C-alpha positions in Angstrom: 65.6 -16.5 27.2 66.6 -20.1 25.6 70.2 -19.6 26.8 69.2 -18.5 30.2 67.1 -21.7 30.7 70.2 -23.6 29.1 72.7 -22.0 31.6 70.2 -22.7 34.7 69.9 -26.5 33.6 73.7 -26.6 33.1 74.4 -25.2 36.4 71.8 -27.5 38.2 73.4 -30.4 36.5 77.0 -29.3 37.2 75.7 -29.0 41.0 74.4 -32.2 40.9 77.4 -33.9 39.9 80.1 -32.5 42.3 81.5 -34.7 44.9 79.8 -33.7 48.3 82.2 -32.9 50.9 82.7 -35.6 53.3 85.4 -34.1 55.4 83.3 -33.1 58.5 82.2 -36.7 58.8 83.8 -39.2 61.3 86.3 -41.5 59.7 83.8 -44.3 60.5 80.7 -42.5 58.7 82.9 -41.6 55.5 84.0 -45.3 55.3 80.6 -46.3 55.5 79.1 -43.8 53.0 82.0 -44.6 50.4 81.6 -48.3 50.9 77.7 -47.9 50.5 78.2 -46.1 47.4 80.9 -48.2 45.7 78.9 -49.9 43.3 78.0 -46.5 41.6 81.6 -45.4 41.9 82.8 -48.3 39.9 79.8 -49.4 37.6 77.8 -46.2 37.0 80.4 -43.4 37.2 81.3 -40.3 38.9 77.8 -38.6 38.6 75.9 -41.5 40.0 78.5 -42.0 42.7 78.2 -38.1 43.8 74.5 -38.6 43.8 74.7 -41.7 46.1 77.1 -39.7 48.4 74.7 -36.7 48.5 71.6 -39.0 49.4 73.8 -40.9 52.1 74.6 -37.4 53.6 70.9 -36.3 53.5 69.9 -39.5 55.2 72.7 -38.8 57.9 71.4 -35.4 58.6 70.6 -35.4 62.3 71.8 -39.0 62.9 74.6 -40.0 65.4 76.5 -43.0 66.2 75.3 -43.9 69.7 77.8 -44.2 72.3 79.1 -47.7 72.8 81.8 -46.7 75.2 79.9 -48.3 78.2 79.9 -51.7 76.8 82.6 -54.6 77.0 84.9 -55.0 74.4 83.2 -58.2 73.3 79.6 -56.7 73.5 81.1 -53.8 71.1 82.5 -56.0 68.6 79.5 -58.1 68.5 77.1 -55.1 68.0 79.2 -53.5 65.5 79.5 -57.1 63.6 75.8 -57.6 63.9 75.7 -54.0 62.1 78.2 -54.6 59.5 75.8 -55.1 56.6 74.0 -51.7 57.6 77.5 -50.0 57.8 78.9 -51.1 54.5 75.8 -51.7 52.2 73.0 -49.4 53.7 75.0 -46.4 55.1 75.9 -44.9 58.3 72.1 -43.8 58.8 71.0 -47.3 59.0 74.2 -48.2 60.9 73.5 -45.8 63.7 69.8 -47.3 63.9 70.9 -50.8 64.0 73.5 -50.0 66.8 70.6 -48.2 68.7 68.4 -51.2 68.4 71.3 -53.5 69.4 71.7 -51.2 72.4 68.1 -51.1 73.2 67.9 -54.9 73.2 70.8 -54.8 75.8 68.7 -52.4 77.9 70.6 -49.2 77.2 68.3 -46.5 76.2 69.4 -43.5 73.8 71.0 -40.7 75.8 
């Protein structure tokens, strides 16, 4: 029984420390997640980094980047700049929310 419990614990630990697959994300969201988790990657090690990636993926579930194509280039650049803290420090879900908030302030509703 003790060995079975050990194996179950080992498998859970191993699964938690595997790097999540980011290949299904847009390049923008992948960059955002990697930036958000850079502290863990370079200061806390791969297990913490993998956990951060997974946490960000969980937060991103169901979140989509709003369509900014209807904006002028200047407005799009301004909104993206305004939300850069969210993109690079808080993750793509927070970035998407920031973009949507900025669109709402401009009078664009969620489609």
